[in-house]
C-alpha positions in Angstrom: -32.0 -44.3 -14.7 -33.4 -45.3 -11.2 -30.3 -47.3 -10.5 -28.0 -44.4 -11.2 -30.0 -42.4 -8.6 -28.7 -44.6 -5.8 -25.2 -45.0 -7.1 -24.1 -41.6 -8.4 -24.3 -39.9 -5.0 -22.3 -42.7 -3.3 -18.8 -41.9 -2.1 -16.5 -44.1 -0.1 -14.6 -42.6 2.8 -11.0 -43.3 3.9 -12.5 -45.5 6.7 -14.0 -47.7 4.1 -10.7 -48.1 2.2 -8.8 -48.7 5.4 -11.2 -51.5 6.5 -11.0 -53.0 3.0 -7.2 -53.0 3.3 -7.3 -54.8 6.6 -9.5 -57.5 5.1 -7.2 -57.9 2.1 -4.1 -58.2 4.3 -5.9 -61.0 6.3 -6.6 -63.0 3.1 -2.9 -62.6 2.1 -1.7 -63.9 5.4 -4.1 -66.8 5.2 -2.5 -67.8 1.9 0.9 -68.2 3.7 -0.1 -69.0 7.2 -2.7 -71.4 8.8 -3.5 -69.5 12.0 -5.9 -66.9 10.5 -8.3 -69.8 9.7 -11.8 -68.4 8.8 -11.1 -65.0 10.3 -10.7 -63.3 6.9 -14.1 -64.5 5.8 -15.7 -63.3 9.0 -14.1 -59.9 8.6 -15.2 -59.8 4.9 -18.8 -60.6 6.0 -18.7 -57.9 8.7 -17.2 -55.5 6.2 -20.1 -56.0 3.7 -22.7 -55.9 6.6 -21.5 -52.6 7.9 -21.3 -51.1 4.4 -24.9 -52.2 3.8 -26.1 -50.8 7.1 -24.4 -47.5 6.5 -25.9 -47.4 3.0 -29.4 -48.0 4.3 -29.0 -45.3 6.9 -28.0 -42.7 4.4 -30.2 -43.7 1.4 -33.2 -45.1 3.2 -36.6 -43.4 3.1 -37.3 -40.5 5.4 -33.8 -39.1 5.5 -32.4 -36.2 3.5 -30.5 -32.9 3.6 -31.7 -29.5 2.5 -29.4 -26.5 1.9 -29.9 -23.0 0.6 -27.6 -20.0 0.1 -28.6 -16.6 1.3 -26.6 -13.8 -0.4 -27.1 -10.0 -0.6 -28.8 -8.6 -3.7 -25.4 -6.9 -4.5 -21.9 -7.1 -3.1 -19.8 -4.2 -2.1 -16.4 -3.9 -3.9 -13.4 -3.9 -1.6 -15.5 -4.8 1.5 -16.1 -8.1 3.3 -19.6 -9.3 2.4 -21.4 -11.9 4.4 -22.7 -15.0 2.7 -25.1 -17.4 4.6 -25.8 -21.1 3.9 -28.8 -22.6 5.6 -28.6 -26.4 6.2 -31.3 -28.6 7.6 -31.2 -32.3 8.4 -34.2 -34.6 8.0 -32.4 -37.7 9.2 -33.4 -39.4 12.4 -29.8 -39.5 13.7 -26.9 -37.1 14.0 -25.1 -36.6 10.7 -21.7 -35.1 9.9 -21.8 -32.8 6.9 -19.2 -31.4 4.6 -20.5 -28.4 2.8 -18.7 -27.0 -0.3 -20.1 -23.8 -1.9 -19.1 -23.1 -5.5 -18.2 -19.4 -5.2 -17.6 -17.2 -8.4 -14.3 -17.9 -10.1 -13.2 -14.3 -9.7 -12.4 -14.9 -6.0 -10.0 -17.7 -6.8 -11.1 -19.1 -3.4 -10.5 -22.7 -2.5 -11.4 -22.7 1.2 -15.2 -22.6 1.1 -15.4 -26.1 2.6 -17.1 -26.4 6.0 -17.6 -29.3 8.3 -20.4 -29.5 10.9 -22.5 -31.9 12.9 -26.3 -31.6 12.7 -28.8 -33.2 15.2 -31.9 -35.0 13.9 -34.4 -32.6 12.4 -32.3 -29.5 13.3 -30.9 -26.7 11.2 -27.6 -24.8 11.2 -26.2 -21.7 9.5 -22.8 -21.3 7.9 -21.6 -17.7 7.6 -18.5 -16.7 5.7 -17.1 -13.6 4.0 -16.2 -12.7 0.4 -14.2 -9.6 -0.6 -14.5 -8.8 -4.3 -11.9 -6.5 -5.9 -13.5 -5.9 -9.2 -16.9 -4.6 -10.3 -19.2 -6.7 -12.4 -21.5 -9.7 -12.3 -20.4 -12.7 -10.2 -22.0 -16.1 -10.7 -22.4 -18.6 -7.8 -22.7 -22.2 -8.6 -24.1 -25.2 -6.8 -24.0 -26.2 -3.1 -22.5 -29.6 -2.5 -23.3 -31.4 0.8 -21.6 -34.7 1.7 -23.4 -36.5 4.6 -22.1 -39.4 6.6 -23.4 -41.3 9.6 -21.5 -42.2 12.8 -20.2 -45.4 11.1 -18.5 -43.1 8.5 -17.9 -45.8 5.9 -19.7 -44.0 3.0 -20.9 -40.6 2.2 -24.0 -39.4 0.3 -23.7 -36.4 -1.9 -26.4 -33.8 -2.2 -26.2 -31.2 -4.9 -28.5 -28.1 -4.8 -28.9 -26.3 -8.1 -28.8 -22.7 -6.8 -27.3 -20.6 -9.5 -27.1 -17.0 -8.5 -25.8 -13.9 -10.3 -24.9 -11.1 -8.0 -23.6 -7.7 -9.2 -20.6 -6.2 -7.4 -21.2 -2.4 -6.9 -18.7 0.2 -5.8 -18.1 0.2 -2.0 -21.6 1.1 -0.8 -20.9 -0.6 2.6 -18.2 2.0 3.2 -20.7 4.7 2.1 -23.3 3.5 4.6 -20.7 3.3 7.4 -19.6 6.8 6.9 -23.2 8.0 6.6 -24.2 6.4 9.9 -21.1 7.9 11.6 -21.8 11.3 10.2 -25.4 11.2 11.3 -24.3 10.2 14.8 -21.5 12.8 14.8 -18.9 10.0 15.2 -16.8 10.5 12.0 -13.7 10.5 14.1 -14.1 6.8 14.6 -13.4 6.3 10.8 -10.4 8.6 10.9 -12.1 11.8 9.9 -10.6 14.7 11.7 -12.7 17.3 13.5 -11.4 20.7 12.2 -11.5 24.0 14.0 -13.4 26.5 11.8 -11.2 29.3 10.5 -13.4 32.2 9.8 -17.1 32.1 9.3 -19.7 32.1 6.6 -21.5 35.5 6.5 -24.8 33.7 7.0 -25.8 34.2 10.7 -28.2 31.6 12.1 -29.0 32.2 15.8 -27.5 32.9 19.2 -27.0 30.0 21.6 -25.4 29.3 25.0 -21.7 28.7 25.1 -20.6 25.1 25.3 -17.0 23.8 25.7 -15.3 23.8 22.3 -17.1 26.9 20.9 -14.8 29.5 19.4 -14.4 32.4 22.0 -14.2 34.8 19.1 -18.0 34.2 18.5 -19.0 35.4 21.9 -21.9 37.9 21.7 -21.2 40.3 24.6 -24.5 42.1 24.4 -26.5 38.9 24.6 -24.2 37.7 27.4 -24.8 40.9 29.4 -28.6 40.5 29.0 -28.7 36.7 29.9 -26.0 36.7 32.6 -24.2 33.8 30.9 -21.9 33.3 28.0 -23.8 33.5 24.6 -22.2 32.9 21.2 -23.2 33.6 17.7 -23.9 30.5 15.6 -23.1 30.6 11.9 -24.2 28.2 9.2 -21.8 26.6 6.8 -22.1 27.8 3.3 -24.3 25.3 1.5 -25.2 24.3 -2.1 -21.7 24.4 -3.3 -20.9 22.3 -6.3 -18.6 19.3 -5.8 -17.5 17.2 -8.8 -15.5 14.0 -8.5 -13.4 13.5 -11.7 -12.1 10.0 -12.2 -9.2 9.3 -14.6 -9.8 6.0 -16.3 -6.5 6.0 -18.2 -3.6 3.5 -18.0 -2.1 5.2 -14.9 -5.1 3.9 -12.9 -4.6 0.2 -13.8 -2.0 -0.5 -11.1 -3.3 -2.9 -8.5 -2.8 -2.7 -4.7 -4.1 -5.5 -2.4 -5.8 -7.0 -5.4 -7.8 -3.9 -6.4 -6.9 -1.3 -9.1 -6.4 2.3 -8.4 -9.4 3.0 -10.5 -11.7 1.0 -8.2 -10.1 2.7 -5.2 -10.9 6.0 -6.8 -14.5 4.9 -7.6 -15.1 3.9 -4.0 -13.7 7.1 -2.7 -15.8 9.2 -5.1 -18.9 7.4 -4.0 -18.3 8.1 -0.3 -17.2 11.7 -0.9 -20.3 12.4 -3.0 -22.5 11.0 -0.2 -20.7 13.2 2.5 -21.1 16.2 0.2 -24.9 15.6 -0.1 -25.1 15.2 3.7 -23.4 18.6 4.0 -26.2 19.9 1.7 -23.8 20.5 -1.2 -24.4 19.5 -4.8 -22.5 16.4 -6.0 -21.6 15.5 -9.5 -19.5 13.0 -11.4 -17.2 13.2 -14.4 -15.0 10.4 -15.9 -12.6 10.6 -18.8 -9.8 8.7 -20.5 -8.8 9.0 -24.2 -12.2 10.7 -24.6 -14.8 12.3 -22.2 -16.9 9.6 -20.5 -19.7 10.1 -18.0 -21.0 13.5 -17.1 -23.5 13.9 -14.3 -24.5 17.4 -13.4 -24.0 18.4 -9.8 -27.3 18.2 -7.9 -28.6 17.8 -4.4 -31.8 15.9 -5.1 -32.6 12.7 -3.2 -32.1 10.5 -6.2 -28.6 11.8 -6.9 -26.8 9.1 -4.9 -28.7 6.4 -6.8 -27.7 7.9 -10.1 -24.0 8.2 -9.0 -23.9 4.6 -7.7 -25.3 3.2 -11.0 -23.0 5.3 -13.1 -19.9 4.2 -11.1 -21.0 0.6 -11.3 -21.2 0.7 -15.1 -17.8 2.3 -15.7 -15.6 0.5 -18.2 -12.2 1.4 -19.7 -9.5 0.2 -22.0 -6.8 1.9 -19.9 -5.6 4.1 -22.7 -3.7 7.4 -22.5 -5.9 10.1 -20.9 -6.6 13.3 -22.8 -6.6 16.2 -20.4 -7.2 18.7 -23.2 -10.6 17.1 -23.8 -11.3 17.2 -20.1 -10.6 20.9 -20.0 -12.9 21.5 -22.9 -15.7 19.5 -21.2 -15.4 21.5 -18.0 -15.4 24.8 -19.8 -18.6 23.8 -21.7 -20.5 22.0 -19.0 -19.4 23.3 -15.6 -20.1 27.1 -15.8 -20.1 27.8 -12.0 -17.0 27.8 -9.8 -16.9 24.3 -8.2 -14.6 22.1 -6.1 -13.1 19.6 -8.6 -11.6 16.5 -7.0 -9.5 14.8 -9.6 -8.5 11.2 -8.9 -5.4 10.4 -11.0 -1.8 9.3 -10.7 1.6 10.7 -11.7 4.7 8.6 -11.2 7.2 11.1 -12.5 7.5 14.9 -12.7 7.8 14.7 -16.5 4.4 13.0 -16.7 2.9 15.8 -14.6 4.5 18.5 -16.7 2.8 17.2 -19.9 -0.6 17.7 -18.3 0.2 20.7 -16.1 -0.9 23.4 -18.6 -4.4 21.9 -18.7 -4.5 21.6 -14.9 -3.5 25.2 -14.5 -6.2 26.3 -16.9 -8.8 24.3 -15.0 -7.6 25.8 -11.7 -8.2 29.4 -13.0 -11.9 28.8 -13.0 -12.4 26.2 -10.3 -10.9 25.0 -7.0 -8.9 22.0 -8.1 -7.8 19.2 -5.8 -5.6 16.6 -7.4 -5.5 13.2 -5.6 -2.5 11.0 -6.4 -1.6 7.7 -4.9 1.4 6.6 -2.9 3.1 3.3 -4.0 2.8 1.4 -0.7 4.9 -1.5 -2.1 7.8 0.8 -2.5 7.3 2.1 1.0 7.6 -1.4 2.3 10.9 -1.7 0.4 12.2 1.5 1.9 11.3 0.5 5.4 12.8 -3.0 5.2 16.3 -3.5 6.5 19.0 -3.6 3.8 21.0 -6.8 4.2 23.1 -6.8 1.1 24.3 -4.4 -1.7 21.3 -5.3 -4.0 18.9 -4.3 -1.2 20.7 -1.0 -0.8 20.4 -0.4 -4.5 16.7 -1.3 -4.5 16.0 1.0 -1.6 17.8 3.9 -3.3 15.6 3.5 -6.3 12.5 3.4 -4.1 13.6 6.6 -2.3 14.0 8.3 -5.7 10.4 7.4 -6.6 9.2 8.7 -3.2 11.1 11.9 -3.7 9.6 12.3 -7.1 6.1 12.1 -5.6 7.0 15.0 -3.3 8.3 17.0 -6.2 5.0 16.5 -7.9 3.1 17.8 -4.9 5.4 20.8 -4.7 4.9 21.5 -8.4 1.2 21.4 -8.2 1.0 23.6 -5.1 3.3 26.1 -6.7 0.6 27.0 -9.2 -2.2 27.2 -6.6 -3.5 23.7 -7.2 -4.4 21.7 -4.1 -2.7 18.3 -4.0 -3.1 15.2 -1.9 -0.8 12.2 -1.7 -2.4 9.2 -0.1 -2.1 5.4 0.2 -4.7 3.6 -1.9 -6.3 2.0 1.2 -6.6 5.5 2.9 -7.8 7.4 -0.1 -11.4 7.6 1.1 -10.6 9.0 4.6 -7.9 11.3 3.2 -10.2 12.8 0.5 -13.1 13.3 2.9 -10.8 15.0 5.4 -9.5 17.3 2.7 -13.0 18.2 1.5 -14.1 19.0 5.1 -11.0 21.1 5.5 -11.7 23.1 2.3 -15.3 23.6 3.4 -14.3 24.6 7.0 -11.9 27.2 5.7 -14.3 28.6 3.2 -11.8 28.2 0.4 -14.4 27.6 -2.3 
């Protein structure tokens, strides 16, 4: 209906209702008193006149608003992703806009409302961030723009049908950040420690001039005597080693921290670690398991390996059932025939839980270098560090201390059988795992 076209987008502002209330009060006073005279009628006429003027300004020909959302092709899980809204005014006067973006329901976000003032014929950009905590497809809705003139009596609503479905992939922004830092030799900015090499690979590369920081044990005295300056032997790191990230998708990985499950933390860490391994010219592979073996991607160093790993990690689904370590051991014996570094992302809360799976972990460690990554309960750490103000708090802290002690016993039990173990906070799992990988590689443990 043409009439609906001009009525449906019309909204009255608080200024309109306040002015209407003033006019109504004047008519009430005129009923009891004589002094208002014709003033209420004058105010009523002015009220309708200003409303009509404001309506013509906003709904007249030649004036409109255009808005468009600009979003990445995919979002990075666990990272802040930038969303851009482009707004342009075709009005001949300054307008005040209220922009509301209908973000996906998974964010449970209610603060995507923005106010701005736009000059005639000008454009502006609104930039805000979204941090997803689960992988999957996210659907954006409409963009709602409410425009008002300087009078501010009414608003005109514009709705832009811009449905958009964006997939949320594992933390590829983290991966790119680590990759850029690695290429610039600035990994320490991300918390990656620079480790002193202990021992050397038997593969000699070349002789070079000594620079500060080189190991004095590598000085080549014969070359030094010939050149008249300190010369050192340079050795290459051992390359083309196989690195497998093994992700437990069982019930122990369902626990959330800062909105994101341990499984998604492990997936993000596995993505970054695989990329660092490929930058170090090692072969990276991927294994997932739960009640049954899941994904198996053979370790490789080809250029397309990271794309394959990213897609496989994005498509991981689980019912969070009890993980079967016996089937994992059988899979490794059948499919991974060369000695490799296996980085197992899992979690054990009690020593009893570990001991049920320890026989299989020991068998795996006989054939491979096994690194078990388990997660610290950071919420319990906050409880332990908080001051105890009453008896109940003391009791709660005692229980939290017992859980923390249990984690240390788990680490000790694993290391007793020659299994590498790493306890890390969920938010630090990427940095901690990459540090441990570089330490293993530096020491030549594999």
